[in-house]
C-alpha positions in Angstrom: 13.3 -14.6 -13.7 12.6 -14.9 -10.0 13.3 -11.2 -9.5 10.7 -10.4 -12.1 8.1 -12.6 -10.4 8.8 -11.0 -7.1 8.5 -7.5 -8.6 5.2 -8.3 -10.3 3.9 -9.7 -7.0 5.0 -6.6 -5.3 3.1 -4.4 -7.7 0.0 -6.6 -7.4 0.1 -6.4 -3.6 0.7 -2.6 -3.8 -2.3 -2.2 -6.0 -4.4 -4.2 -3.6 -3.3 -1.8 -0.8 -4.1 1.2 -2.9 -7.6 0.0 -3.6 -8.1 -0.7 0.2 -6.8 2.8 1.0 -9.2 4.4 -1.5 -12.1 2.6 0.1 -11.4 4.1 3.6 -13.4 7.0 4.8 -10.6 9.5 5.7 -9.2 12.7 4.5 -7.9 13.0 0.9 -4.5 14.1 2.3 -4.2 10.9 4.4 -5.1 8.8 1.4 -2.6 10.5 -0.8 0.2 10.1 1.8 -0.6 6.5 2.3 -0.6 5.8 -1.4 2.7 7.6 -1.8 4.1 5.6 1.1 3.0 2.2 -0.4 4.3 3.1 -3.9 7.6 4.6 -2.7 8.6 1.8 -0.3 6.9 -1.0 -2.2 7.3 -4.2 0.0 8.2 -2.2 3.2 5.3 0.2 2.5 2.9 -2.7 2.0 4.1 -4.4 5.2 3.7 -1.1 7.2 0.2 -0.5 5.8 -1.0 -4.1 6.3 0.3 -4.7 9.8 0.1 -1.2 11.3 -1.6 1.5 9.4 -4.6 -0.4 8.1 -6.0 -0.7 11.6 -5.0 2.9 12.6 -6.6 4.6 9.6 -10.4 4.9 9.8 
């Protein structure tokens, strides 16, 4: 039960990151790579995006 809740929260946060990525004004290739990173690595990808890549990508 707890694992299911954590997985659902992971997908919600990943979708939030994807929406944030799509709002950025950068190349389509960068957007696609960031989305793949977030989806492939789930919690690690979200953490990387939120703490490091969000500020680096314009």
